[in-house]
Backbone atoms as SQL, in Angstrom:
CREATE TABLE atoms (id INTEGER PRIMARY KEY, chain TEXT, resi INTEGER, resn TEXT, atom TEXT, x REAL, y REAL, z REAL);
INSERT INTO atoms VALUES
  (1, 'A', 1, 'UNK', 'N', 110.206, 94.212, 87.247),
  (2, 'A', 1, 'UNK', 'CA', 109.470, 94.400, 86.020),
  (3, 'A', 1, 'UNK', 'C', 108.845, 95.793, 85.964),
  (4, 'A', 2, 'UNK', 'N', 108.040, 96.158, 86.915),
  (5, 'A', 2, 'UNK', 'CA', 107.418, 97.479, 86.920),
  (6, 'A', 2, 'UNK', 'C', 108.212, 98.478, 87.750),
  (7, 'A', 3, 'UNK', 'N', 109.220, 98.002, 88.432),
  (8, 'A', 3, 'UNK', 'CA', 110.018, 98.887, 89.268),
  (9, 'A', 3, 'UNK', 'C', 109.419, 99.129, 90.642),
  (10, 'A', 4, 'UNK', 'N', 108.448, 98.305, 91.036),
  (11, 'A', 4, 'UNK', 'CA', 107.787, 98.493, 92.331),
  (12, 'A', 4, 'UNK', 'C', 108.809, 98.379, 93.464),
  (13, 'A', 5, 'UNK', 'N', 109.628, 97.345, 93.426),
  (14, 'A', 5, 'UNK', 'CA', 110.586, 97.121, 94.508),
  (15, 'A', 5, 'UNK', 'C', 111.598, 98.245, 94.638),
  (16, 'A', 6, 'UNK', 'N', 112.236, 98.608, 93.535),
  (17, 'A', 6, 'UNK', 'CA', 113.316, 99.580, 93.634),
  (18, 'A', 6, 'UNK', 'C', 112.880, 101.031, 93.470),
  (19, 'A', 7, 'UNK', 'N', 111.835, 101.300, 92.710),
  (20, 'A', 7, 'UNK', 'CA', 111.424, 102.682, 92.484),
  (21, 'A', 7, 'UNK', 'C', 110.324, 103.153, 93.438),
  (22, 'A', 8, 'UNK', 'N', 109.395, 102.285, 93.763),
  (23, 'A', 8, 'UNK', 'CA', 108.275, 102.691, 94.623),
  (24, 'A', 8, 'UNK', 'C', 108.551, 102.406, 96.092),
  (25, 'A', 9, 'UNK', 'N', 108.897, 101.167, 96.403),
  (26, 'A', 9, 'UNK', 'CA', 109.065, 100.784, 97.807),
  (27, 'A', 9, 'UNK', 'C', 110.233, 101.489, 98.468),
  (28, 'A', 10, 'UNK', 'N', 111.154, 102.014, 97.690),
  (29, 'A', 10, 'UNK', 'CA', 112.234, 102.808, 98.272),
  (30, 'A', 10, 'UNK', 'C', 111.681, 104.063, 98.951),
  (31, 'A', 11, 'UNK', 'N', 110.482, 104.491, 98.521),
  (32, 'A', 11, 'UNK', 'CA', 109.855, 105.698, 99.067),
  (33, 'A', 11, 'UNK', 'C', 108.691, 105.392, 100.001),
  (34, 'A', 12, 'UNK', 'N', 107.904, 104.372, 99.661),
  (35, 'A', 12, 'UNK', 'CA', 106.722, 104.060, 100.472),
  (36, 'A', 12, 'UNK', 'C', 106.163, 102.689, 100.127),
  (37, 'A', 13, 'UNK', 'N', 105.625, 102.029, 101.148),
  (38, 'A', 13, 'UNK', 'CA', 104.872, 100.790, 100.951),
  (39, 'A', 13, 'UNK', 'C', 103.419, 100.987, 101.364),
  (40, 'A', 14, 'UNK', 'N', 103.019, 102.262, 101.499),
  (41, 'A', 14, 'UNK', 'CA', 101.631, 102.562, 101.812),
  (42, 'A', 14, 'UNK', 'C', 101.327, 102.752, 103.291),
  (43, 'A', 15, 'UNK', 'N', 102.340, 102.745, 104.147),
  (44, 'A', 15, 'UNK', 'CA', 102.127, 102.907, 105.584),
  (45, 'A', 15, 'UNK', 'C', 101.299, 104.168, 105.871),
  (46, 'A', 16, 'UNK', 'N', 100.229, 104.007, 106.630),
  (47, 'A', 16, 'UNK', 'CA', 99.396, 105.139, 107.019),
  (48, 'A', 16, 'UNK', 'C', 98.388, 105.583, 105.975),
  (49, 'A', 17, 'UNK', 'N', 98.312, 104.894, 104.849),
  (50, 'A', 17, 'UNK', 'CA', 97.395, 105.278, 103.778),
  (51, 'A', 17, 'UNK', 'C', 96.175, 104.361, 103.790),
  (52, 'A', 18, 'UNK', 'N', 94.998, 104.958, 103.764),
  (53, 'A', 18, 'UNK', 'CA', 93.747, 104.205, 103.634),
  (54, 'A', 18, 'UNK', 'C', 93.297, 104.308, 102.179),
  (55, 'A', 19, 'UNK', 'N', 93.082, 103.138, 101.578),
  (56, 'A', 19, 'UNK', 'CA', 92.598, 103.064, 100.201),
  (57, 'A', 19, 'UNK', 'C', 91.182, 102.511, 100.231),
  (58, 'A', 20, 'UNK', 'N', 90.220, 103.306, 99.793),
  (59, 'A', 20, 'UNK', 'CA', 88.837, 102.839, 99.712),
  (60, 'A', 20, 'UNK', 'C', 88.666, 102.045, 98.419),
  (61, 'A', 21, 'UNK', 'N', 88.076, 100.861, 98.544),
  (62, 'A', 21, 'UNK', 'CA', 87.782, 100.032, 97.373),
  (63, 'A', 21, 'UNK', 'C', 86.263, 99.993, 97.219),
  (64, 'A', 22, 'UNK', 'N', 85.750, 100.786, 96.268),
  (65, 'A', 22, 'UNK', 'CA', 84.318, 100.829, 95.988),
  (66, 'A', 22, 'UNK', 'C', 84.033, 99.767, 94.951),
  (67, 'A', 23, 'UNK', 'N', 83.408, 98.683, 95.402),
  (68, 'A', 23, 'UNK', 'CA', 83.287, 97.520, 94.531),
  (69, 'A', 23, 'UNK', 'C', 82.243, 96.573, 95.135),
  (70, 'A', 24, 'UNK', 'N', 82.552, 95.286, 95.119),
  (71, 'A', 24, 'UNK', 'CA', 81.617, 94.250, 95.570),
  (72, 'A', 24, 'UNK', 'C', 81.855, 93.814, 97.013),
  (73, 'A', 25, 'UNK', 'N', 82.726, 94.519, 97.723),
  (74, 'A', 25, 'UNK', 'CA', 83.134, 94.122, 99.066),
  (75, 'A', 25, 'UNK', 'C', 84.483, 93.442, 98.983),
  (76, 'A', 26, 'UNK', 'N', 85.075, 93.152, 100.149),
  (77, 'A', 26, 'UNK', 'CA', 86.391, 92.524, 100.210),
  (78, 'A', 26, 'UNK', 'C', 86.338, 91.374, 101.202),
  (79, 'A', 27, 'UNK', 'N', 86.779, 90.210, 100.781),
  (80, 'A', 27, 'UNK', 'CA', 86.813, 89.042, 101.656),
  (81, 'A', 27, 'UNK', 'C', 87.966, 89.214, 102.636),
  (82, 'A', 28, 'UNK', 'N', 87.663, 89.774, 103.797),
  (83, 'A', 28, 'UNK', 'CA', 88.680, 90.203, 104.753),
  (84, 'A', 28, 'UNK', 'C', 89.377, 89.065, 105.475),
  (85, 'A', 29, 'UNK', 'N', 88.822, 87.864, 105.438),
  (86, 'A', 29, 'UNK', 'CA', 89.407, 86.763, 106.206),
  (87, 'A', 29, 'UNK', 'C', 90.504, 86.008, 105.465),
  (88, 'A', 30, 'UNK', 'N', 90.929, 86.480, 104.297),
  (89, 'A', 30, 'UNK', 'CA', 92.016, 85.830, 103.577),
  (90, 'A', 30, 'UNK', 'C', 93.348, 86.130, 104.260),
  (91, 'A', 31, 'UNK', 'N', 94.225, 85.142, 104.375),
  (92, 'A', 31, 'UNK', 'CA', 95.524, 85.360, 105.023),
  (93, 'A', 31, 'UNK', 'C', 96.337, 86.491, 104.375),
  (94, 'A', 32, 'UNK', 'N', 96.217, 86.654, 103.073),
  (95, 'A', 32, 'UNK', 'CA', 96.961, 87.707, 102.373),
  (96, 'A', 32, 'UNK', 'C', 96.520, 89.106, 102.779),
  (97, 'A', 33, 'UNK', 'N', 95.308, 89.227, 103.303),
  (98, 'A', 33, 'UNK', 'CA', 94.794, 90.538, 103.705),
  (99, 'A', 33, 'UNK', 'C', 94.703, 90.691, 105.222),
  (100, 'A', 34, 'UNK', 'N', 95.338, 89.775, 105.960),
  (101, 'A', 34, 'UNK', 'CA', 95.279, 89.808, 107.426),
  (102, 'A', 34, 'UNK', 'C', 95.752, 91.167, 107.952),
  (103, 'A', 35, 'UNK', 'N', 94.889, 91.822, 108.690),
  (104, 'A', 35, 'UNK', 'CA', 95.208, 93.108, 109.285),
  (105, 'A', 35, 'UNK', 'C', 95.102, 94.294, 108.360),
  (106, 'A', 36, 'UNK', 'N', 94.741, 94.073, 107.104),
  (107, 'A', 36, 'UNK', 'CA', 94.705, 95.166, 106.135),
  (108, 'A', 36, 'UNK', 'C', 93.319, 95.772, 105.940),
  (109, 'A', 37, 'UNK', 'N', 92.261, 95.018, 106.268),
  (110, 'A', 37, 'UNK', 'CA', 90.908, 95.448, 105.900),
  (111, 'A', 37, 'UNK', 'C', 90.172, 96.038, 107.100),
  (112, 'A', 38, 'UNK', 'N', 89.812, 97.300, 106.970),
  (113, 'A', 38, 'UNK', 'CA', 89.046, 98.008, 107.998),
  (114, 'A', 38, 'UNK', 'C', 87.556, 97.732, 107.831),
  (115, 'A', 39, 'UNK', 'N', 86.751, 97.956, 108.852),
  (116, 'A', 39, 'UNK', 'CA', 85.299, 97.910, 108.661),
  (117, 'A', 39, 'UNK', 'C', 84.887, 99.036, 107.715),
  (118, 'A', 40, 'UNK', 'N', 84.050, 98.706, 106.752),
  (119, 'A', 40, 'UNK', 'CA', 83.597, 99.701, 105.783),
  (120, 'A', 40, 'UNK', 'C', 82.090, 99.839, 105.818),
  (121, 'A', 41, 'UNK', 'N', 81.470, 99.778, 104.635),
  (122, 'A', 41, 'UNK', 'CA', 80.021, 99.963, 104.548),
  (123, 'A', 41, 'UNK', 'C', 79.479, 99.265, 103.309),
  (124, 'A', 42, 'UNK', 'N', 78.184, 99.000, 103.341),
  (125, 'A', 42, 'UNK', 'CA', 77.473, 98.419, 102.202),
  (126, 'A', 42, 'UNK', 'C', 76.351, 99.384, 101.848),
  (127, 'A', 43, 'UNK', 'N', 76.500, 100.098, 100.747),
  (128, 'A', 43, 'UNK', 'CA', 75.490, 101.062, 100.320),
  (129, 'A', 43, 'UNK', 'C', 74.503, 100.484, 99.310),
  (130, 'A', 44, 'UNK', 'N', 74.570, 99.183, 99.079),
  (131, 'A', 44, 'UNK', 'CA', 73.573, 98.518, 98.250),
  (132, 'A', 44, 'UNK', 'C', 72.461, 97.937, 99.118),
  (133, 'A', 45, 'UNK', 'N', 72.798, 97.087, 100.056),
  (134, 'A', 45, 'UNK', 'CA', 71.777, 96.474, 100.914),
  (135, 'A', 45, 'UNK', 'C', 71.586, 97.248, 102.205),
  (136, 'A', 46, 'UNK', 'N', 72.589, 98.055, 102.569),
  (137, 'A', 46, 'UNK', 'CA', 72.519, 98.778, 103.833),
  (138, 'A', 46, 'UNK', 'C', 72.893, 97.907, 105.023),
  (139, 'A', 47, 'UNK', 'N', 73.312, 96.678, 104.753),
  (140, 'A', 47, 'UNK', 'CA', 73.683, 95.755, 105.823),
  (141, 'A', 47, 'UNK', 'C', 75.138, 95.354, 105.642),
  (142, 'A', 48, 'UNK', 'N', 75.817, 95.094, 106.723),
  (143, 'A', 48, 'UNK', 'CA', 77.200, 94.642, 106.654),
  (144, 'A', 48, 'UNK', 'C', 78.174, 95.790, 106.603),
  (145, 'A', 49, 'UNK', 'N', 79.453, 95.423, 106.715),
  (146, 'A', 49, 'UNK', 'CA', 80.504, 96.439, 106.773),
  (147, 'A', 49, 'UNK', 'C', 81.498, 96.315, 105.617),
  (148, 'A', 50, 'UNK', 'N', 81.091, 95.640, 104.547),
  (149, 'A', 50, 'UNK', 'CA', 81.927, 95.532, 103.360),
  (150, 'A', 50, 'UNK', 'C', 83.015, 94.478, 103.429),
  (151, 'A', 51, 'UNK', 'N', 83.141, 93.783, 104.562),
  (152, 'A', 51, 'UNK', 'CA', 84.228, 92.810, 104.706),
  (153, 'A', 51, 'UNK', 'C', 83.831, 91.400, 104.262),
  (154, 'A', 52, 'UNK', 'N', 82.840, 91.327, 103.382),
  (155, 'A', 52, 'UNK', 'CA', 82.459, 90.099, 102.695),
  (156, 'A', 52, 'UNK', 'C', 82.255, 90.473, 101.231),
  (157, 'A', 53, 'UNK', 'N', 82.852, 89.722, 100.325),
  (158, 'A', 53, 'UNK', 'CA', 82.711, 90.013, 98.902),
  (159, 'A', 53, 'UNK', 'C', 81.415, 89.397, 98.398),
  (160, 'A', 54, 'UNK', 'N', 80.554, 90.220, 97.847),
  (161, 'A', 54, 'UNK', 'CA', 79.237, 89.781, 97.385),
  (162, 'A', 54, 'UNK', 'C', 79.205, 89.418, 95.905),
  (163, 'A', 55, 'UNK', 'N', 80.349, 89.430, 95.248),
  (164, 'A', 55, 'UNK', 'CA', 80.428, 89.101, 93.831),
  (165, 'A', 55, 'UNK', 'C', 80.130, 87.619, 93.629),
  (166, 'A', 56, 'UNK', 'N', 79.073, 87.315, 92.916),
  (167, 'A', 56, 'UNK', 'CA', 78.689, 85.925, 92.668),
  (168, 'A', 56, 'UNK', 'C', 79.195, 85.426, 91.310),
  (169, 'A', 57, 'UNK', 'N', 79.864, 86.283, 90.558),
  (170, 'A', 57, 'UNK', 'CA', 80.299, 85.924, 89.209),
  (171, 'A', 57, 'UNK', 'C', 81.714, 85.368, 89.144),
  (172, 'A', 58, 'UNK', 'N', 82.501, 85.558, 90.182),
  (173, 'A', 58, 'UNK', 'CA', 83.864, 85.032, 90.203),
  (174, 'A', 58, 'UNK', 'C', 84.110, 84.302, 91.520),
  (175, 'A', 59, 'UNK', 'N', 85.138, 83.497, 91.555),
  (176, 'A', 59, 'UNK', 'CA', 85.438, 82.698, 92.745),
  (177, 'A', 59, 'UNK', 'C', 85.772, 83.560, 93.952),
  (178, 'A', 60, 'UNK', 'N', 86.725, 84.463, 93.787),
  (179, 'A', 60, 'UNK', 'CA', 87.174, 85.266, 94.919),
  (180, 'A', 60, 'UNK', 'C', 86.497, 86.623, 95.008),
  (181, 'A', 61, 'UNK', 'N', 85.912, 87.075, 93.955),
  (182, 'A', 61, 'UNK', 'CA', 85.231, 88.364, 93.941),
  (183, 'A', 61, 'UNK', 'C', 86.104, 89.479, 93.400),
  (184, 'A', 62, 'UNK', 'N', 85.486, 90.372, 92.659),
  (185, 'A', 62, 'UNK', 'CA', 86.216, 91.472, 92.032),
  (186, 'A', 62, 'UNK', 'C', 86.791, 92.433, 93.059),
  (187, 'A', 63, 'UNK', 'N', 86.007, 92.789, 94.069),
  (188, 'A', 63, 'UNK', 'CA', 86.503, 93.698, 95.101),
  (189, 'A', 63, 'UNK', 'C', 87.700, 93.121, 95.837),
  (190, 'A', 64, 'UNK', 'N', 87.647, 91.840, 96.123),
  (191, 'A', 64, 'UNK', 'CA', 88.760, 91.163, 96.786),
  (192, 'A', 64, 'UNK', 'C', 89.998, 91.172, 95.897),
  (193, 'A', 65, 'UNK', 'N', 89.821, 90.924, 94.619),
  (194, 'A', 65, 'UNK', 'CA', 90.948, 90.930, 93.687),
  (195, 'A', 65, 'UNK', 'C', 91.613, 92.304, 93.650),
  (196, 'A', 66, 'UNK', 'N', 90.813, 93.361, 93.638),
  (197, 'A', 66, 'UNK', 'CA', 91.366, 94.711, 93.629),
  (198, 'A', 66, 'UNK', 'C', 92.123, 94.994, 94.929),
  (199, 'A', 67, 'UNK', 'N', 91.549, 94.581, 96.059),
  (200, 'A', 67, 'UNK', 'CA', 92.207, 94.777, 97.355),
  (201, 'A', 67, 'UNK', 'C', 93.528, 94.014, 97.418),
  (202, 'A', 68, 'UNK', 'N', 93.566, 92.816, 96.855),
  (203, 'A', 68, 'UNK', 'CA', 94.791, 92.011, 96.844),
  (204, 'A', 68, 'UNK', 'C', 95.881, 92.698, 96.010),
  (205, 'A', 69, 'UNK', 'N', 95.523, 93.238, 94.855),
  (206, 'A', 69, 'UNK', 'CA', 96.500, 93.943, 94.027),
  (207, 'A', 69, 'UNK', 'C', 97.076, 95.156, 94.766),
  (208, 'A', 70, 'UNK', 'N', 96.241, 95.785, 95.557),
  (209, 'A', 70, 'UNK', 'CA', 96.659, 96.990, 96.276),
  (210, 'A', 70, 'UNK', 'C', 97.462, 96.653, 97.530),
  (211, 'A', 71, 'UNK', 'N', 96.930, 95.786, 98.412),
  (212, 'A', 71, 'UNK', 'CA', 97.490, 95.689, 99.760),
  (213, 'A', 71, 'UNK', 'C', 97.761, 94.281, 100.267),
  (214, 'A', 72, 'UNK', 'N', 97.881, 93.302, 99.393),
  (215, 'A', 72, 'UNK', 'CA', 98.177, 91.956, 99.876),
  (216, 'A', 72, 'UNK', 'C', 99.472, 91.967, 100.679),
  (217, 'A', 73, 'UNK', 'N', 99.457, 91.242, 101.802),
  (218, 'A', 73, 'UNK', 'CA', 100.598, 91.233, 102.722),
  (219, 'A', 73, 'UNK', 'C', 101.356, 89.914, 102.718),
  (220, 'A', 74, 'UNK', 'N', 101.144, 89.120, 101.717),
  (221, 'A', 74, 'UNK', 'CA', 101.896, 87.870, 101.600),
  (222, 'A', 74, 'UNK', 'C', 101.069, 86.658, 101.940),
  (223, 'A', 75, 'UNK', 'N', 100.731, 86.484, 103.213),
  (224, 'A', 75, 'UNK', 'CA', 99.911, 85.352, 103.626),
  (225, 'A', 75, 'UNK', 'C', 100.440, 84.025, 103.126),
  (226, 'A', 76, 'UNK', 'N', 99.542, 83.147, 102.753),
  (227, 'A', 76, 'UNK', 'CA', 99.901, 81.802, 102.296),
  (228, 'A', 76, 'UNK', 'C', 100.593, 81.796, 100.927),
  (229, 'A', 77, 'UNK', 'N', 100.283, 82.768, 100.088),
  (230, 'A', 77, 'UNK', 'CA', 100.812, 82.773, 98.727),
  (231, 'A', 77, 'UNK', 'C', 102.157, 83.488, 98.609),
  (232, 'A', 78, 'UNK', 'N', 102.448, 84.381, 99.536),
  (233, 'A', 78, 'UNK', 'CA', 103.657, 85.187, 99.445),
  (234, 'A', 78, 'UNK', 'C', 103.497, 86.390, 98.526),
  (235, 'A', 79, 'UNK', 'N', 102.314, 86.537, 97.906),
  (236, 'A', 79, 'UNK', 'CA', 102.062, 87.648, 96.990),
  (237, 'A', 79, 'UNK', 'C', 101.937, 88.952, 97.771),
  (238, 'A', 80, 'UNK', 'N', 102.682, 89.969, 97.363),
  (239, 'A', 80, 'UNK', 'CA', 102.587, 91.290, 97.962),
  (240, 'A', 80, 'UNK', 'C', 101.947, 92.250, 96.978),
  (241, 'A', 81, 'UNK', 'N', 101.017, 93.056, 97.480),
  (242, 'A', 81, 'UNK', 'CA', 100.396, 94.074, 96.651),
  (243, 'A', 81, 'UNK', 'C', 101.347, 95.236, 96.427),
  (244, 'A', 82, 'UNK', 'N', 100.909, 96.198, 95.653),
  (245, 'A', 82, 'UNK', 'CA', 101.744, 97.352, 95.342),
  (246, 'A', 82, 'UNK', 'C', 101.989, 98.223, 96.574),
  (247, 'A', 83, 'UNK', 'N', 101.083, 98.184, 97.545),
  (248, 'A', 83, 'UNK', 'CA', 101.214, 98.957, 98.784),
  (249, 'A', 83, 'UNK', 'C', 100.864, 98.053, 99.973),
  (250, 'A', 84, 'UNK', 'N', 101.736, 97.112, 100.313),
  (251, 'A', 84, 'UNK', 'CA', 101.398, 96.092, 101.308),
  (252, 'A', 84, 'UNK', 'C', 101.202, 96.604, 102.745),
  (253, 'A', 85, 'UNK', 'N', 101.514, 97.841, 102.997),
  (254, 'A', 85, 'UNK', 'CA', 101.283, 98.385, 104.339),
  (255, 'A', 85, 'UNK', 'C', 100.080, 99.326, 104.383),
  (256, 'A', 86, 'UNK', 'N', 99.403, 99.482, 103.270),
  (257, 'A', 86, 'UNK', 'CA', 98.188, 100.304, 103.232),
  (258, 'A', 86, 'UNK', 'C', 97.042, 99.549, 103.886),
  (259, 'A', 87, 'UNK', 'N', 96.019, 100.282, 104.261),
  (260, 'A', 87, 'UNK', 'CA', 94.799, 99.667, 104.781),
  (261, 'A', 87, 'UNK', 'C', 93.694, 99.843, 103.744),
  (262, 'A', 88, 'UNK', 'N', 92.810, 98.854, 103.698),
  (263, 'A', 88, 'UNK', 'CA', 91.702, 98.852, 102.745),
  (264, 'A', 88, 'UNK', 'C', 90.407, 99.185, 103.468),
  (265, 'A', 89, 'UNK', 'N', 89.653, 100.135, 102.916),
  (266, 'A', 89, 'UNK', 'CA', 88.319, 100.476, 103.405),
  (267, 'A', 89, 'UNK', 'C', 87.323, 99.949, 102.367),
  (268, 'A', 90, 'UNK', 'N', 86.676, 98.797, 102.636),
  (269, 'A', 90, 'UNK', 'CA', 85.771, 98.218, 101.643),
  (270, 'A', 90, 'UNK', 'C', 84.401, 98.897, 101.659),
  (271, 'A', 91, 'UNK', 'N', 83.934, 99.273, 100.482),
  (272, 'A', 91, 'UNK', 'CA', 82.636, 99.931, 100.357),
  (273, 'A', 91, 'UNK', 'C', 81.878, 99.242, 99.220),
  (274, 'A', 92, 'UNK', 'N', 80.763, 98.600, 99.567),
  (275, 'A', 92, 'UNK', 'CA', 79.963, 97.901, 98.554),
  (276, 'A', 92, 'UNK', 'C', 79.135, 98.928, 97.793),
  (277, 'A', 93, 'UNK', 'N', 79.406, 98.995, 96.486),
  (278, 'A', 93, 'UNK', 'CA', 78.722, 99.930, 95.596),
  (279, 'A', 93, 'UNK', 'C', 78.557, 99.284, 94.230),
  (280, 'A', 94, 'UNK', 'N', 77.380, 99.382, 93.665),
  (281, 'A', 94, 'UNK', 'CA', 77.158, 98.899, 92.303),
  (282, 'A', 94, 'UNK', 'C', 76.254, 99.858, 91.522),
  (283, 'A', 95, 'UNK', 'N', 75.474, 100.658, 92.217),
  (284, 'A', 95, 'UNK', 'CA', 74.557, 101.587, 91.558),
  (285, 'A', 95, 'UNK', 'C', 75.082, 103.020, 91.683),
  (286, 'A', 96, 'UNK', 'N', 74.547, 103.903, 90.859),
  (287, 'A', 96, 'UNK', 'CA', 74.976, 105.299, 90.866),
  (288, 'A', 96, 'UNK', 'C', 74.795, 105.942, 92.235),
  (289, 'A', 97, 'UNK', 'N', 73.652, 105.727, 92.862),
  (290, 'A', 97, 'UNK', 'CA', 73.423, 106.345, 94.176),
  (291, 'A', 97, 'UNK', 'C', 74.356, 105.762, 95.232),
  (292, 'A', 98, 'UNK', 'N', 74.660, 104.467, 95.136),
  (293, 'A', 98, 'UNK', 'CA', 75.585, 103.843, 96.085),
  (294, 'A', 98, 'UNK', 'C', 76.997, 104.397, 95.904),
  (295, 'A', 99, 'UNK', 'N', 77.407, 104.618, 94.658),
  (296, 'A', 99, 'UNK', 'CA', 78.728, 105.190, 94.412),
  (297, 'A', 99, 'UNK', 'C', 78.841, 106.585, 95.020),
  (298, 'A', 100, 'UNK', 'N', 77.824, 107.401, 94.858),
  (299, 'A', 100, 'UNK', 'CA', 77.846, 108.754, 95.421),
  (300, 'A', 100, 'UNK', 'C', 77.984, 108.698, 96.943),
  (301, 'A', 101, 'UNK', 'N', 77.198, 107.845, 97.579),
  (302, 'A', 101, 'UNK', 'CA', 77.284, 107.691, 99.036),
  (303, 'A', 101, 'UNK', 'C', 78.627, 107.100, 99.443),
  (304, 'A', 102, 'UNK', 'N', 79.123, 106.152, 98.661),
  (305, 'A', 102, 'UNK', 'CA', 80.390, 105.498, 98.957),
  (306, 'A', 102, 'UNK', 'C', 81.574, 106.445, 98.886),
  (307, 'A', 103, 'UNK', 'N', 81.580, 107.323, 97.913),
  (308, 'A', 103, 'UNK', 'CA', 82.666, 108.300, 97.786),
  (309, 'A', 103, 'UNK', 'C', 82.676, 109.225, 99.000),
  (310, 'A', 104, 'UNK', 'N', 81.494, 109.697, 99.403),
  (311, 'A', 104, 'UNK', 'CA', 81.395, 110.565, 100.586),
  (312, 'A', 104, 'UNK', 'C', 81.853, 109.815, 101.825),
  (313, 'A', 105, 'UNK', 'N', 81.424, 108.568, 101.987),
  (314, 'A', 105, 'UNK', 'CA', 81.814, 107.743, 103.131),
  (315, 'A', 105, 'UNK', 'C', 83.334, 107.577, 103.167),
  (316, 'A', 106, 'UNK', 'N', 83.911, 107.263, 102.033),
  (317, 'A', 106, 'UNK', 'CA', 85.362, 107.055, 101.962),
  (318, 'A', 106, 'UNK', 'C', 86.119, 108.310, 102.371),
  (319, 'A', 107, 'UNK', 'N', 85.718, 109.441, 101.828),
  (320, 'A', 107, 'UNK', 'CA', 86.391, 110.702, 102.171),
  (321, 'A', 107, 'UNK', 'C', 86.224, 111.011, 103.651),
  (322, 'A', 108, 'UNK', 'N', 85.035, 110.789, 104.182),
  (323, 'A', 108, 'UNK', 'CA', 84.763, 111.068, 105.611),
  (324, 'A', 108, 'UNK', 'C', 85.494, 110.115, 106.549),
  (325, 'A', 109, 'UNK', 'N', 85.933, 108.957, 106.031),
  (326, 'A', 109, 'UNK', 'CA', 86.605, 107.967, 106.860),
  (327, 'A', 109, 'UNK', 'C', 88.105, 107.854, 106.569),
  (328, 'A', 110, 'UNK', 'N', 88.665, 108.924, 106.054),
  (329, 'A', 110, 'UNK', 'CA', 90.114, 109.044, 105.939),
  (330, 'A', 110, 'UNK', 'C', 90.775, 108.453, 104.728),
  (331, 'A', 111, 'UNK', 'N', 90.006, 108.063, 103.730),
  (332, 'A', 111, 'UNK', 'CA', 90.631, 107.516, 102.511),
  (333, 'A', 111, 'UNK', 'C', 91.436, 108.579, 101.792),
  (334, 'A', 112, 'UNK', 'N', 92.680, 108.261, 101.488),
  (335, 'A', 112, 'UNK', 'CA', 93.534, 109.141, 100.693),
  (336, 'A', 112, 'UNK', 'C', 93.462, 108.767, 99.218),
  (337, 'A', 113, 'UNK', 'N', 93.050, 107.533, 98.949),
  (338, 'A', 113, 'UNK', 'CA', 92.889, 107.034, 97.584),
  (339, 'A', 113, 'UNK', 'C', 91.529, 106.341, 97.522),
  (340, 'A', 114, 'UNK', 'N', 90.786, 106.618, 96.459),
  (341, 'A', 114, 'UNK', 'CA', 89.498, 105.953, 96.239),
  (342, 'A', 114, 'UNK', 'C', 89.592, 105.220, 94.910),
  (343, 'A', 115, 'UNK', 'N', 89.400, 103.881, 95.003),
  (344, 'A', 115, 'UNK', 'CA', 89.488, 103.039, 93.817),
  (345, 'A', 115, 'UNK', 'C', 88.090, 102.589, 93.467);
């Protein structure tokens, strides 16, 4: 449909790429994200490493949903993200000051893409 399989994956599946997800955190213990989520940071509370989604408005959390679209590795559902070999750097950010700190953190920790 989008040409991911034949146009994108023919060149790369994200191997060696760190994608920072500045959002509500990422639920790292999901089978679809097994091995994909690195320790990150929480710039809202200052506690935790971003590997828990703090979104209370949705079931799985917005940050987790974004990480799944990017780097899901199949797991129980078989769903693959657009870059299933990429790694996710979760950074909890919701305020302007947290975003500024999160962007710096992501760049300093090897993120090639900041979402």
